[in-house]
LUMLUMDO-352845 format. One line per 8 residues: their letters; for each residue x negated, y, z of C-alpha. Coordinates in steps of 0.05 Angstrom, whole numbers, always signed. Each point is the difference from the previous one (the first is absolute). Example, Ala and Ser with C-alpha at 12.3 -4.5 7.8 and 13.67 -1.06 7.14 Angstrom:
2
AS	-246/-90/+156 | -27/+69/-13 .
end
This chain:
323
MSRAISME	+197/-300/+32 | -43/+21/+41 | -72/-34/+16 | -31/-28/+69 | -68/+46/+6 | -55/-36/+35 | -46/+67/+13 | -33/+20/+69 .
IINDLTKR	+4/+74/-6 | -56/+29/+46 | -4/+75/+28 | -53/-1/+47 | -78/-9/-24 | -26/-5/+54 | -46/-78/+10 | -29/-38/-67 .
LAFKNPVV	+56/-53/-40 | +5/-58/+9 | +12/-15/-64 | -45/-56/-46 | -24/+20/-66 | +41/+67/-3 | +17/+32/-63 | +15/+63/-4 .
TIGNFDGV	+40/+65/-37 | -8/+67/+27 | +52/+62/-33 | +64/+28/+12 | +32/-46/-44 | +77/+58/+11 | +38/-28/-56 | -25/-74/+9 .
HLGHQKIF	+3/+3/-82 | -37/-39/-60 | -65/+11/+19 | -2/-2/+75 | +33/-66/-27 | -45/-16/-38 | -56/+15/+60 | +33/-31/+46 .
RQVVDKAE	+6/-73/-46 | -80/+1/-8 | -1/-2/+75 | +40/-54/+1 | -37/-38/-51 | -62/+15/+35 | +20/-11/+68 | +26/-81/-37 .
EIGGTPIV	-57/-5/-18 | -51/+22/+51 | +47/-46/+57 | +5/+81/+37 | +60/+38/+15 | +30/+66/-50 | -9/+55/+42 | +35/+81/-26 .
ITFHPHPM	-41/+59/+37 | +52/+54/-9 | +13/+68/+36 | +57/+43/+36 | +13/+53/-2 | -19/+3/-77 | -60/+46/+0 | +25/+37/-55 .
RVLAPERG	+43/+25/+64 | -43/+25/+45 | -50/+30/-47 | +50/+37/-46 | +54/+0/+24 | +21/+57/-25 | +28/-38/-73 | +39/-41/+43 .
LKMIYSPV	-11/-61/-17 | +65/-50/-12 | -12/-70/+9 | +27/-54/-39 | +27/-56/+45 | +3/+8/+79 | -57/-34/+41 | +44/-56/+10 .
DKQKLIGR	+15/-28/-79 | -73/+8/-9 | -10/-50/+54 | +45/-29/-30 | -29/-11/-75 | -60/-10/+24 | +18/-62/+47 | +34/-27/-57 .
IGIKALIC	-56/+2/-45 | -41/-54/+54 | -45/+46/+23 | -2/-30/+77 | -24/+70/+40 | +17/+61/-18 | -51/+64/+52 | +28/+60/+4 .
ISFDRNFA	-49/+58/+17 | +24/+66/+30 | -23/+50/-44 | -7/+75/+34 | -62/+62/-18 | -51/-39/+40 | +6/-72/-41 | -2/+43/-56 .
HTDPEVFI	-60/+15/+9 | -38/-65/+13 | -58/-6/-38 | +17/-63/-58 | -57/-45/+29 | +18/+18/+65 | +61/-40/-22 | -18/-51/-36 .
RNVLVDMI	-50/-18/+58 | +46/+22/+67 | +65/-37/-40 | -18/-45/-59 | -52/-33/+33 | -6/-1/+78 | +79/+1/+2 | +15/-39/-51 .
GAKWIIVG	-54/-35/-14 | +21/+10/-84 | -20/-45/-52 | +26/+20/-63 | +33/+68/-12 | +41/+10/-59 | +21/+63/-23 | +33/+47/-38 .
HSYSFGKG	-43/+39/-73 | +15/+64/+24 | -15/-24/+80 | -42/+56/+35 | +9/+14/+84 | -39/+25/+65 | -17/+79/+11 | -3/+33/-64 .
KKGTTSML	+26/-61/-43 | -81/-8/-7 | +24/-86/+21 | +3/-31/-78 | -6/-59/-26 | -73/+4/-20 | -13/+15/+70 | +46/-56/+21 .
RIKGRKYG	-51/-56/-43 | -60/+37/+38 | +17/-9/+56 | +28/-76/+12 | -62/-19/-45 | -29/+34/+76 | +48/-36/+48 | +23/-69/-27 .
FKVHVVRY	+59/+15/-56 | +28/+5/-55 | +29/+52/-48 | +57/-18/-58 | +28/+67/-27 | +68/-8/-47 | +20/+37/-64 | +69/+47/+9 .
ARVSDGVV	+55/-39/-26 | +42/+34/-55 | +79/-2/-32 | +11/+39/-59 | -70/+19/-2 | +6/+55/+53 | -49/-31/+60 | +50/-9/+68 .
SSSRIRGL	-9/+41/+61 | +36/+29/+54 | -7/+68/-26 | +23/-17/-66 | +65/-38/+31 | +13/+49/+49 | +4/+52/-59 | +50/-46/-40 .
LLRGRVRE	+42/-7/+55 | +5/+81/+15 | +20/+6/-77 | +62/-56/+3 | -36/-54/-39 | +6/-54/+38 | -7/-52/-45 | -75/+12/-19 .
ASSMLGRA	-19/+14/+74 | +37/-76/+11 | -37/-22/-53 | -63/+18/+35 | +36/-17/+70 | +15/-69/-45 | +66/+11/+47 | +47/+49/-13 .
YHISGTVI	-4/+58/+52 | +35/-6/+60 | +27/+49/+60 | +28/-19/+58 | +64/+33/+36 | +47/-2/+53 | +77/+9/-25 | +30/+50/+45 .
TGAGRGGP	+76/+34/-13 | +2/+55/-68 | +50/+50/-25 | +48/-50/-12 | +11/+40/-80 | -20/-84/-23 | +48/-40/+11 | +61/+48/+6 .
LLHTPTAN	-14/+44/-53 | -60/-21/-43 | +39/-84/-2 | -73/-14/+2 | -23/-18/+84 | -76/+16/+10 | -39/-12/+61 | -42/+59/+28 .
ITTSSELI	-63/-24/+21 | -56/+32/+45 | -61/-24/-12 | -64/+16/+28 | -41/-28/-56 | -52/+61/-28 | +0/-4/-68 | +69/+9/-30 .
PKEGVYAV	-1/-4/-86 | +26/+79/-39 | +79/+10/+16 | +42/-32/-44 | +38/-60/-8 | -31/-70/-8 | +17/-69/-8 | -3/-47/+59 .
RVSVPSMP	-12/-60/+40 | +28/-3/+71 | -40/-50/+51 | +27/-8/+69 | -53/-35/+42 | +54/-20/+50 | +32/-39/-51 | -59/-27/-38 .
SEIYDGVA	+25/-36/-55 | +51/+54/-30 | -23/+55/-58 | +49/+43/-20 | +2/+47/-67 | +3/+67/+7 | -2/+88/-16 | -32/+38/+43 .
NIGNNPTF	+3/+70/-4 | -57/+41/+30 | +11/+79/+4 | +35/+59/+34 | +68/-16/-31 | +8/+67/-51 | +69/-6/-14 | +29/+4/+72 .
NETAMSYE	-55/+61/+9 | -39/-43/+51 | -75/+26/+32 | -20/-64/+37 | -38/-62/-39 | +46/-69/+2 | -15/-72/-27 | +64/-28/-8 .
VHLFDFNR	+3/-67/-42 | +70/-37/-20 | -11/-69/-6 | +51/-46/-55 | +59/-39/+21 | -18/+11/+78 | +57/+26/+40 | -36/-13/+76 .
NIIGEKLQ	-11/+38/+55 | -87/+16/+7 | +4/+55/+44 | -60/+1/+51 | -32/-59/-48 | -62/+2/-26 | -10/-6/-73 | -64/-7/-65 .
IHFIDRIR	+9/+40/-51 | -41/-24/-61 | -4/+49/-47 | +9/-37/-76 | +10/+56/-49 | +4/+77/-16 | +76/+24/-22 | -1/+64/+9 .
EEKKFLSV	-17/+66/+26 | +44/+36/+53 | +47/+52/-32 | +64/+46/+23 | +55/-19/-27 | +66/+47/-27 | +48/-43/+42 | +11/-47/+39 .
QELIENID	+24/-52/-52 | -44/+22/-43 | -50/-38/+61 | +49/-50/+0 | -7/-25/-72 | -84/-8/-2 | +8/-29/+66 | +32/-58/-50 .
KDIAQAKK	-59/+16/-53 | -51/-7/+50 | +33/-66/+35 | +0/-30/-68 | -72/+13/-25 | -22/-23/+66 | +38/-54/-12 | -31/-13/-76 .
ILSSNKDT	-75/+29/+43 | +4/-56/+41 | +33/-54/-24 | -66/-10/-48 | -41/+9/+58 | -48/-57/+37 | -50/+54/+34 | -25/-26/+70 .
LFL	+19/+13/+55 | -15/+11/+75 | +37/-37/+56 .
end
C-alpha cells in the first residue's frame, strides 16, 4: 500500500525560507540507496533532537548531465519516484535547485553563505563522507566545518554504508543493473529495483503461438537491466493491493529475427485485459541470457523452464518493493 507523504517541494529558492532550526543534507541522491537512507535518518533524528525541520537539497538535472553530457548518465529513478522515497523517510522539505553551467561556477563559500545561511538558515549540515560541492568541487567537509564556525551551524559527516564488504554508491548500482545483477543492486537500494511502464499491444504471439500470454510494456525509465529473462513481481498502481508474480523478458526476440528492443512480462495465473494500464516491474533475480532458439517448440520448452525457475525463486523471496 502506498504511504502518504507530507513533504514540501520547493523549486524556487529566491527568498529566505521560514523553517524552524533547519537540519540540512545536500546531494543528488539518485536511487535513494542505503547510503542515502543512512544520511536521511540522521537528518531526521537530529531535527527531532533540536526541534527542527529535516531538509534535503538536491539538483536537477543531475550535474553530470550538464558538465559531461557525453557520458550519457542514466538515472536510477525518475524525479517523482525519488521524491516519494525521500518523503517516506520523514524529510519535511525537498529543495530542488536548477543546475546549469552558471550555477556550476558558484564558489563554495558563496553557496554556503547565500544558500545554506541566508536562504535556509541551517543549524546543522549533515553530509556523506565523500561530499564535495561548488566550482571545481573545491567545497569539502573540512570547509563546511570551518565555515560553520564562522556562520553558526554545525556539521556532521556520515560514513559510507556497506553491503557485502562493498561501499554502496549510485554508480556501483548503475553498473550492476547494466550487467543484469539485479539482486546485488537491490541489496544496495534496500528494495527491489523497478521500472515503470504502460501496457501496449504487442505482436500477439504470446498466447496463440507460445501459449504464454505476455504484457508488452513501453517505458520511460532510463536504466533498464541487461537483456535477459528475470523473475519479477508486478504491481499495478491503480490496484495497490494487488501484486503478481511473473517472468519478464528484455531483448529483441532473436528467435523471430527481430531487432527492436522489447519489454514483456508474463503474469502467473492472470487473464485480464490490461492494455493501457500502468505497471511497475520489480526485478527479483536474473534467470538467464536472452538467446536464439532453433524452433518455436524449443522456445516454448525453455519458456516453461523459465517459469518454473521464476516460481522457485519467488517462492523464497521476500524483497521489499516500491509501492
